[in-house]
All heavy atoms as an XYZ file, in Angstrom:
681
protein
N       0.833     -1.195      0.000
C       0.000      0.000      0.000
C       0.872      1.250      0.000
O       0.630      2.171     -0.775
C      -0.911     -0.048      1.235
C      -1.785      1.141      1.396
S      -3.167      1.002      0.265
C      -4.129      2.352      0.779
N       1.877      1.265      0.865
C       2.749      2.436      0.948
C       3.569      2.597     -0.327
O       3.832      3.716     -0.764
C       3.674      2.318      2.164
N       3.954      1.469     -0.938
C       4.738      1.568     -2.171
C       3.897      2.143     -3.314
O       4.407      2.887     -4.149
C       5.302      0.203     -2.552
O       4.248     -0.692     -2.846
N       2.606      1.816     -3.344
C       1.730      2.372     -4.367
C       1.595      3.887     -4.197
O       1.582      4.642     -5.172
C       0.357      1.715     -4.324
C       0.320      0.335     -4.904
C      -1.095     -0.171     -4.969
C      -1.129     -1.553     -5.601
N      -2.495     -2.046     -5.756
N       1.482      4.327     -2.957
C       1.367      5.763     -2.683
C       2.641      6.475     -3.121
O       2.592      7.530     -3.761
C       1.069      6.010     -1.191
C      -0.331      5.487     -0.849
C       1.178      7.492     -0.845
C      -0.671      5.523      0.614
N       3.793      5.888     -2.810
C       5.060      6.495     -3.208
C       5.211      6.528     -4.720
O       5.710      7.504     -5.293
C       6.227      5.744     -2.574
C       6.392      5.928     -1.059
C       7.507      5.037     -0.543
C       6.663      7.382     -0.735
N       4.756      5.462     -5.382
C       4.815      5.443     -6.849
C       3.929      6.525     -7.453
O       4.319      7.207     -8.399
C       4.392      4.068     -7.381
C       5.479      3.025     -7.321
S       4.997      1.399     -7.949
C       3.931      1.746     -9.294
N       2.739      6.719     -6.881
C       1.843      7.754     -7.396
C       2.408      9.145     -7.158
O       2.289     10.019     -8.014
C       0.457      7.633     -6.764
C      -0.339      6.495     -7.354
O      -0.126      6.124     -8.500
N      -1.240      5.934     -6.574
N       3.027      9.365     -6.006
C       3.651     10.659     -5.725
C       4.776     10.917     -6.713
O       4.900     12.016     -7.269
C       4.155     10.717     -4.264
C       2.960     10.761     -3.308
C       5.058     11.929     -4.053
C       3.331     10.637     -1.857
N       5.589      9.914     -6.975
C       6.686     10.069     -7.928
C       6.156     10.333     -9.329
O       6.673     11.181    -10.065
C       7.558      8.825     -7.916
N       5.097      9.630     -9.699
C       4.512      9.819    -11.028
C       3.948     11.226    -11.180
O       4.158     11.890    -12.201
C       3.413      8.787    -11.259
C       2.776      8.845    -12.632
C       1.723      7.756    -12.815
N       0.721      7.727    -11.766
C      -0.374      8.509    -11.745
N      -0.584      9.363    -12.704
N      -1.245      8.404    -10.766
N       3.239     11.718    -10.178
C       2.656     13.057    -10.256
C       3.729     14.136    -10.297
O       3.633     15.100    -11.055
C       1.718     13.290     -9.071
C       0.397     12.530     -9.125
C      -0.381     12.716     -7.829
C      -0.425     12.982    -10.303
N       4.766     13.987     -9.475
C       5.821     15.005     -9.482
C       6.565     14.990    -10.815
O       6.949     16.046    -11.331
C       6.786     14.791     -8.320
O       7.446     13.542     -8.471
N       6.740     13.823    -11.412
C       7.401     13.721    -12.706
C       6.552     14.362    -13.795
O       7.061     15.087    -14.648
C       7.689     12.259    -13.040
C       8.527     12.117    -14.286
O       9.180     13.053    -14.703
N       8.489     10.941    -14.877
N       5.234     14.130    -13.778
C       4.378     14.721    -14.807
C       4.312     16.236    -14.669
O       4.292     16.958    -15.665
C       2.979     14.111    -14.762
O       2.323     14.469    -13.570
N       4.308     16.744    -13.431
C       4.300     18.196    -13.236
C       5.602     18.813    -13.720
O       5.601     19.880    -14.335
C       4.072     18.538    -11.765
C       2.644     18.285    -11.347
O       1.749     18.253    -12.170
N       2.433     18.096    -10.059
N       6.716     18.164    -13.457
C       8.011     18.681    -13.919
C       8.068     18.675    -15.440
O       8.581     19.614    -16.058
C       9.141     17.842    -13.342
N       7.504     17.651    -16.067
C       7.488     17.585    -17.526
C       6.663     18.722    -18.109
O       7.059     19.344    -19.091
C       6.910     16.232    -17.978
O       7.658     15.178    -17.374
C       6.945     16.086    -19.475
N       5.520     19.030    -17.494
C       4.682     20.130    -17.970
C       5.405     21.461    -17.866
O       5.320     22.296    -18.772
C       3.376     20.174    -17.180
C       2.420     19.051    -17.499
C       1.193     19.116    -16.629
C       0.319     17.895    -16.811
N      -0.827     17.890    -15.899
N       6.122     21.685    -16.775
C       6.863     22.934    -16.600
C       7.937     23.055    -17.669
O       8.114     24.123    -18.279
C       7.480     23.007    -15.181
C       8.469     24.145    -15.078
C       6.391     23.149    -14.144
N       8.659     21.975    -17.935
C       9.705     22.014    -18.954
C       9.115     22.268    -20.341
O       9.697     22.998    -21.146
C      10.500     20.710    -18.945
C      11.385     20.483    -17.712
C      11.993     19.096    -17.769
C      12.452     21.545    -17.631
N       7.957     21.688    -20.631
C       7.330     21.911    -21.933
C       6.900     23.365    -22.081
O       7.046     23.959    -23.138
C       6.125     20.980    -22.100
C       6.506     19.549    -22.354
C       5.299     18.625    -22.374
O       4.215     19.002    -21.954
N       5.509     17.408    -22.845
N       6.372     23.971    -20.986
C       5.972     25.377    -21.058
C       7.183     26.269    -21.290
O       7.122     27.218    -22.059
C       5.265     25.787    -19.766
C       3.798     25.496    -19.813
C       3.071     26.112    -18.638
N       2.505     25.010    -17.882
C       2.650     24.789    -16.597
N       3.317     25.621    -15.860
N       2.107     23.751    -16.026
N       8.295     25.968    -20.628
C       9.498     26.773    -20.811
C      10.012     26.641    -22.237
O      10.424     27.621    -22.849
C      10.575     26.344    -19.822
C      10.276     26.745    -18.395
C      11.305     26.196    -17.420
O      12.132     25.371    -17.782
N      11.223     26.647    -16.183
N       9.969     25.433    -22.788
C      10.419     25.213    -24.155
C       9.533     25.970    -25.139
O      10.016     26.583    -26.084
C      10.391     23.706    -24.459
C      10.940     23.342    -25.805
C      10.918     21.836    -25.989
C      11.432     21.464    -27.366
N      11.361     20.022    -27.590
N       8.218     25.962    -24.906
C       7.292     26.678    -25.772
C       7.530     28.176    -25.692
O       7.523     28.867    -26.701
C       5.833     26.365    -25.380
O       5.647     24.957    -25.428
C       4.859     27.035    -26.310
N       7.777     28.696    -24.500
C       8.020     30.126    -24.338
C       9.293     30.530    -25.077
O       9.351     31.580    -25.706
C       8.119     30.473    -22.861
N      10.332     29.687    -25.026
C      11.579     29.998    -25.727
C      11.365     29.977    -27.233
O      11.857     30.828    -27.953
C      12.667     28.990    -25.347
C      13.446     29.421    -24.135
C      14.629     28.504    -23.909
N      14.319     27.747    -22.698
C      14.312     26.440    -22.597
N      14.636     25.685    -23.613
N      13.994     25.848    -21.478
N      10.610     29.003    -27.732
C      10.401     28.907    -29.174
C       9.488     30.021    -29.681
O       9.587     30.427    -30.824
C       9.836     27.543    -29.542
O       8.543     27.396    -29.007
N       8.597     30.549    -28.828
C       7.723     31.649    -29.237
C       8.519     32.927    -29.466
O       8.160     33.740    -30.294
C       6.655     31.914    -28.165
C       5.640     30.818    -28.014
S       4.327     30.924    -29.191
C       3.472     32.339    -28.590
N       9.623     33.106    -28.754
C      10.380     34.342    -28.880
C      11.147     34.403    -30.195
O      11.563     35.477    -30.614
C      11.344     34.488    -27.699
O      12.283     33.429    -27.724
N      11.321     33.273    -30.876
C      12.076     33.266    -32.129
C      11.168     33.280    -33.363
O      11.663     33.140    -34.468
C      12.982     32.023    -32.182
O      12.170     30.861    -32.119
C      13.981     32.029    -31.050
N       9.864     33.456    -33.172
C       8.945     33.456    -34.305
C       9.041     34.753    -35.085
O       9.424     35.802    -34.556
C       7.508     33.293    -33.819
C       7.142     31.934    -33.263
C       5.722     31.966    -32.739
C       7.266     30.867    -34.330
N       8.660     34.680    -36.341
C       8.616     35.880    -37.168
C       7.445     36.755    -36.720
O       6.452     36.250    -36.199
C       8.448     35.500    -38.636
C       9.621     34.744    -39.195
C       9.379     34.323    -40.637
O       8.295     34.482    -41.168
N      10.411     33.790    -41.258
N       7.534     38.071    -36.929
C       6.472     38.964    -36.451
C       5.091     38.651    -37.036
O       4.081     38.756    -36.342
C       6.941     40.347    -36.897
C       8.403     40.215    -37.126
C       8.650     38.795    -37.504
N       5.022     38.260    -38.306
C       3.725     37.942    -38.904
C       3.068     36.733    -38.264
O       1.863     36.727    -38.026
N       3.868     35.720    -37.974
C       3.334     34.503    -37.357
C       2.886     34.803    -35.933
O       1.821     34.360    -35.487
C       4.396     33.382    -37.374
C       3.916     32.176    -36.603
C       4.749     33.012    -38.790
N       3.680     35.590    -35.222
C       3.338     35.935    -33.848
C       2.038     36.746    -33.804
O       1.189     36.533    -32.942
C       4.474     36.732    -33.210
C       4.366     36.825    -31.704
C       5.533     37.591    -31.115
C       6.709     36.675    -30.951
N       7.802     37.283    -30.174
N       1.842     37.646    -34.774
C       0.615     38.453    -34.815
C      -0.609     37.578    -35.079
O      -1.660     37.767    -34.461
C       0.737     39.530    -35.888
N      -0.470     36.601    -36.000
C      -1.603     35.704    -36.279
C      -1.923     34.828    -35.075
O      -3.089     34.548    -34.791
C      -1.311     34.839    -37.500
C      -1.485     35.591    -38.788
C      -1.569     34.666    -39.967
C      -1.830     35.501    -41.208
N      -2.212     34.702    -42.334
N      -0.889     34.378    -34.368
C      -1.118     33.559    -33.180
C      -1.867     34.361    -32.122
O      -2.747     33.846    -31.437
C       0.194     33.025    -32.636
C       0.793     31.925    -33.479
S       2.388     31.368    -32.876
C       1.909     30.514    -31.409
N      -1.505     35.633    -31.966
C      -2.200     36.471    -30.992
C      -3.646     36.718    -31.431
O      -4.558     36.731    -30.613
C      -1.458     37.793    -30.824
C      -0.134     37.640    -30.106
C       0.697     38.923    -30.123
O       0.239     39.928    -30.705
O       1.793     38.898    -29.564
N      -3.864     36.887    -32.741
C      -5.199     37.154    -33.268
C      -6.127     35.961    -33.057
O      -7.255     36.110    -32.594
C      -5.084     37.481    -34.758
C      -6.388     37.678    -35.471
C      -6.104     37.982    -36.937
C      -7.324     37.975    -37.783
N      -7.019     38.196    -39.188
N      -5.642     34.766    -33.388
C      -6.490     33.578    -33.286
C      -6.528     33.005    -31.873
O      -7.403     32.219    -31.552
C      -6.031     32.503    -34.267
C      -6.376     32.823    -35.688
C      -5.417     33.264    -36.576
C      -7.666     32.700    -36.132
C      -5.740     33.567    -37.885
C      -8.013     33.005    -37.434
C      -7.041     33.443    -38.310
N      -5.604     33.378    -31.023
C      -5.568     32.849    -29.667
C      -6.360     33.661    -28.664
O      -6.402     33.319    -27.491
N      -6.992     34.754    -29.094
C      -7.771     35.585    -28.174
C      -8.960     34.816    -27.635
O      -9.611     34.074    -28.360
C      -8.263     36.851    -28.873
C      -7.220     37.904    -29.195
C      -7.886     39.055    -29.959
C      -6.572     38.428    -27.944
N      -9.244     35.031    -26.376
C     -10.393     34.379    -25.739
C     -11.597     35.321    -25.803
O     -12.011     35.902    -24.814
C     -10.058     34.026    -24.284
C      -9.006     32.965    -24.127
C      -9.454     31.616    -24.635
O     -10.665     31.327    -24.618
O      -8.587     30.850    -25.072
N     -12.130     35.517    -26.997
C     -13.336     36.324    -27.145
C     -14.436     35.448    -27.717
O     -14.258     34.262    -27.960
C     -13.090     37.550    -28.021
C     -12.520     37.194    -29.383
O     -12.278     36.010    -29.629
O     -12.319     38.109    -30.194
N     -15.592     36.042    -27.928
C     -16.751     35.251    -28.365
C     -16.799     35.048    -29.874
O     -17.703     34.410    -30.374
C     -18.026     35.935    -27.903
N     -15.811     35.561    -30.605
C     -15.809     35.434    -32.056
C     -15.341     34.041    -32.464
O     -14.275     33.601    -32.045
C     -14.858     36.481    -32.677
O     -15.193     37.762    -32.172
C     -14.968     36.485    -34.180
N     -16.116     33.335    -33.300
C     -15.667     32.026    -33.768
C     -14.432     32.155    -34.666
O     -14.205     33.206    -35.271
C     -16.846     31.494    -34.568
C     -17.990     32.382    -34.281
C     -17.448     33.660    -33.763
N     -13.665     31.097    -34.772
C     -12.420     31.135    -35.534
C     -12.689     31.418    -37.006
O     -11.933     32.143    -37.650
C     -11.650     29.801    -35.360
C     -10.434     29.758    -36.258
C     -11.237     29.627    -33.922
N     -13.784     30.895    -37.559
C     -14.030     31.086    -38.982
C     -14.386     32.530    -39.325
O     -14.367     32.904    -40.485
C     -15.117     30.136    -39.494
C     -16.501     30.416    -38.983
C     -17.340     31.276    -39.672
C     -16.959     29.818    -37.829
C     -18.621     31.527    -39.221
C     -18.236     30.062    -37.377
C     -19.067     30.920    -38.064
N     -14.674     33.361    -38.328
C     -14.967     34.766    -38.598
C     -13.773     35.671    -38.324
O     -13.795     36.841    -38.660
C     -16.149     35.220    -37.749
C     -17.463     34.664    -38.220
C     -18.605     35.287    -37.484
C     -19.922     34.780    -38.030
N     -21.052     35.392    -37.339
N     -12.730     35.154    -37.713
C     -11.584     35.984    -37.356
C     -10.723     36.345    -38.547
O     -10.023     37.340    -38.524
C     -10.724     35.284    -36.298
C     -11.365     35.267    -34.935
C     -10.428     34.737    -33.893
C     -11.090     34.765    -32.538
N     -10.209     34.314    -31.487
N     -10.752     35.556    -39.607
C      -9.890     35.826    -40.755
C     -10.640     36.507    -41.900
O     -10.115     36.637    -42.988
C      -9.229     34.543    -41.244
C      -7.914     34.812    -41.936
O      -7.317     35.866    -41.759
N      -7.473     33.874    -42.738
N     -11.876     36.901    -41.677
C     -12.579     37.694    -42.670
C     -13.492     36.907    -43.587
O     -13.925     35.786    -43.314
N     -13.759     37.517    -44.735
C     -14.745     37.016    -45.696
C     -14.394     35.653    -46.304
O     -15.276     34.797    -46.410
C     -14.953     38.049    -46.812
O     -15.288     39.302    -46.204
C     -16.061     37.647    -47.740
N     -13.132     35.400    -46.717
C     -12.856     34.085    -47.336
C     -13.141     32.906    -46.401
O     -13.742     31.916    -46.828
C     -11.373     34.148    -47.682
C     -11.041     35.589    -47.737
C     -11.962     36.274    -46.781
N     -12.763     33.033    -45.140
C     -13.026     31.932    -44.204
C     -14.512     31.795    -43.925
O     -15.034     30.683    -43.796
C     -12.273     32.150    -42.893
C     -10.823     31.756    -43.007
O     -10.457     31.106    -43.999
O     -10.049     32.093    -42.096
N     -15.209     32.914    -43.816
C     -16.650     32.873    -43.579
C     -17.365     32.220    -44.758
O     -18.259     31.390    -44.581
C     -17.172     34.289    -43.345
C     -18.547     34.298    -42.727
O     -19.082     33.264    -42.376
N     -19.115     35.474    -42.602
N     -16.952     32.556    -45.974
C     -17.543     31.969    -47.173
C     -17.280     30.463    -47.239
O     -18.186     29.669    -47.536
C     -16.999     32.650    -48.425
C     -17.545     32.167    -49.757
C     -19.028     32.475    -49.865
C     -16.782     32.806    -50.892
N     -16.049     30.060    -46.929
C     -15.719     28.640    -46.957
C     -16.535     27.879    -45.908
O     -17.003     26.764    -46.156
C     -14.219     28.435    -46.702
C     -13.796     26.993    -46.836
S     -12.032     26.678    -46.904
C     -11.359     27.680    -45.642
N     -16.741     28.472    -44.740
C     -17.552     27.834    -43.705
C     -18.990     27.670    -44.180
O     -19.595     26.610    -44.009
C     -17.510     28.670    -42.420
C     -18.405     28.155    -41.336
C     -18.059     27.023    -40.616
C     -19.596     28.783    -41.045
C     -18.883     26.541    -39.624
C     -20.428     28.304    -40.068
C     -20.072     27.186    -39.345
N     -19.560     28.698    -44.794
C     -20.943     28.624    -45.258
C     -21.107     27.598    -46.380
O     -22.108     26.877    -46.418
C     -21.411     30.000    -45.716
C     -21.601     30.966    -44.569
C     -21.992     32.353    -45.017
O     -22.044     32.629    -46.208
N     -22.270     33.224    -44.064
N     -20.123     27.508    -47.274
C     -20.183     26.504    -48.347
C     -20.111     25.097    -47.752
O     -20.831     24.185    -48.184
C     -19.049     26.737    -49.369
C     -18.889     25.557    -50.304
C     -19.308     28.016    -50.155
N     -19.275     24.923    -46.746
C     -19.150     23.612    -46.096
C     -20.453     23.214    -45.411
O     -20.909     22.068    -45.526
C     -18.001     23.635    -45.080
O     -16.808     24.026    -45.734
C     -17.811     22.281    -44.428
N     -21.057     24.144    -44.689
C     -22.334     23.856    -44.025
C     -23.403     23.535    -45.066
O     -24.197     22.600    -44.899
C     -22.767     25.041    -43.125
C     -24.200     24.875    -42.658
C     -21.835     25.167    -41.940
N     -23.429     24.285    -46.173
C     -24.393     24.019    -47.239
C     -24.207     22.637    -47.845
O     -25.178     21.926    -48.112
N     -22.940     22.239    -48.067
C     -22.673     20.909    -48.624
C     -23.105     19.818    -47.647
O     -23.664     18.785    -48.074
C     -21.184     20.774    -48.951
N     -22.889     20.034    -46.368
C     -23.320     19.038    -45.374
C     -24.834     18.903    -45.349
O     -25.373     17.786    -45.311
C     -22.809     19.421    -43.988
S     -21.039     19.210    -43.773
N     -25.531     20.030    -45.358
C     -26.994     19.978    -45.342
C     -27.551     19.337    -46.617
O     -28.509     18.555    -46.558
C     -27.568     21.382    -45.157
C     -27.322     22.016    -43.786
C     -27.828     23.450    -43.761
C     -27.968     21.192    -42.689
N     -26.933     19.644    -47.751
C     -27.364     19.034    -49.010
C     -27.181     17.525    -48.975
O     -28.077     16.767    -49.375
C     -26.576     19.636    -50.188
O     -26.772     21.044    -50.203
C     -27.015     19.044    -51.511
N     -26.028     17.080    -48.486
C     -25.784     15.636    -48.443
C     -26.726     14.939    -47.473
O     -27.221     13.842    -47.761
C     -24.324     15.346    -48.079
O     -24.055     15.777    -46.761
N     -27.014     15.560    -46.328
C     -27.959     14.949    -45.392
C     -29.360     14.879    -45.988
O     -30.088     13.898    -45.786
C     -27.979     15.729    -44.076
C     -26.733     15.573    -43.206
C     -26.811     16.507    -42.010
C     -26.578     14.136    -42.742
N     -29.750     15.904    -46.734
C     -31.051     15.888    -47.405
C     -31.121     14.763    -48.434
O     -32.112     14.023    -48.497
C     -31.313     17.246    -48.085
O     -31.237     18.278    -47.102
C     -32.666     17.277    -48.755
N     -30.068     14.610    -49.224
C     -30.050     13.548    -50.235
C     -30.041     12.161    -49.595
O     -30.661     11.227    -50.115
C     -28.845     13.730    -51.159
C     -28.915     14.963    -52.073
C     -27.610     15.135    -52.833
C     -30.085     14.851    -53.018
N     -29.358     12.020    -48.476
C     -29.378     10.734    -47.758
C     -30.796     10.443    -47.269
O     -31.296      9.310    -47.378
C     -28.381     10.752    -46.589
C     -26.944     10.708    -47.115
C     -28.626      9.591    -45.633
C     -25.901     10.942    -46.057
N     -31.475     11.462    -46.734
C     -32.855     11.277    -46.278
C     -33.777     10.893    -47.411
O     -34.646     10.023    -47.251
N     -33.610     11.528    -48.581
C     -34.431     11.190    -49.750
C     -34.178      9.748    -50.176
O     -35.117      8.991    -50.483
C     -34.147     12.181    -50.895
C     -34.702     13.556    -50.548
C     -34.719     11.676    -52.217
C     -34.275     14.650    -51.498
N     -32.917      9.328    -50.182
C     -32.578      7.953    -50.577
C     -33.212      6.940    -49.633
O     -33.799      5.944    -50.068
C     -31.052      7.773    -50.609
O     -30.489      8.725    -51.504
C     -30.670      6.367    -51.035
N     -33.106      7.187    -48.324
C     -33.694      6.266    -47.355
C     -35.214      6.227    -47.484
O     -35.827      5.167    -47.346
C     -33.297      6.633    -45.924
C     -31.901      6.195    -45.561
C     -31.144      6.963    -44.698
C     -31.364      5.033    -46.053
C     -29.867      6.580    -44.350
C     -30.086      4.633    -45.709
C     -29.327      5.403    -44.857
N     -35.819      7.369    -47.739
C     -37.283      7.367    -47.853
C     -37.730      6.625    -49.122
O     -38.771      5.969    -49.125
C     -37.823      8.798    -47.868
O     -37.419      9.464    -49.031
N     -36.933      6.699    -50.184
C     -37.271      5.955    -51.399
C     -37.176      4.446    -51.175
O     -37.958      3.678    -51.720
C     -36.365      6.365    -52.547
C     -36.740      7.704    -53.128
C     -35.882      8.044    -54.323
N     -36.243      9.355    -54.849
C     -35.519     10.030    -55.708
N     -34.382      9.527    -56.160
N     -35.902     11.210    -56.116
N     -36.141      4.030    -50.406
C     -36.003      2.603    -50.121
C     -37.101      2.128    -49.169
O     -37.597      1.003    -49.288
C     -34.649      2.293    -49.494
C     -33.526      2.282    -50.492
C     -32.337      2.943    -50.224
C     -33.620      1.608    -51.700
C     -31.276      2.934    -51.112
C     -32.575      1.592    -52.606
C     -31.415      2.258    -52.311
N     -37.502      2.980    -48.228
C     -38.492      2.573    -47.229
C     -39.893      2.522    -47.814
O     -40.683      1.657    -47.436
C     -38.445      3.519    -46.050
N     -40.219      3.450    -48.694
C     -41.569      3.536    -49.234
C     -41.529      3.349    -50.750
O     -41.637      4.302    -51.519
C     -42.191      4.907    -48.896
C     -42.129      5.244    -47.443
C     -41.312      6.282    -47.002
C     -42.875      4.544    -46.514
C     -41.249      6.614    -45.657
C     -42.833      4.873    -45.171
C     -42.004      5.897    -44.744
N     -41.376      2.117    -51.172
C     -41.355      1.842    -52.612
C     -42.729      2.108    -53.212
O     -43.745      1.881    -52.580
C     -40.959      0.390    -52.871
C     -39.481      0.176    -52.795
C     -39.151     -1.167    -53.381
C     -37.631     -1.271    -53.496
N     -37.231     -2.480    -54.163
N     -42.721      2.538    -54.440
C     -43.999      2.831    -55.101
C     -44.535      1.625    -55.813
O     -43.946      0.739    -56.242
C     -43.803      3.971    -56.095
C     -43.483      5.265    -55.399
C     -43.338      6.385    -56.413
C     -43.007      7.656    -55.671
N     -42.911      8.792    -56.542
């Protein structure tokens, strides 16, 4: 019982140390980014209520709407196919 507790303590302390090292590595790599990449990361990483597909403007919004339209069209066609198989004339 005591050995299991010690193993869990060692495992938790090791995982916490790994997380700290990963954060430090990420912070170091962020400082070497190009200004354009850093600006986009700040733009898309904001915690506001704007969805990601609206943050980059009209092209992303248009692509999102086309994707939703294609999904709805395919679901409609699947429903029509199933209804034809279920209710033969």
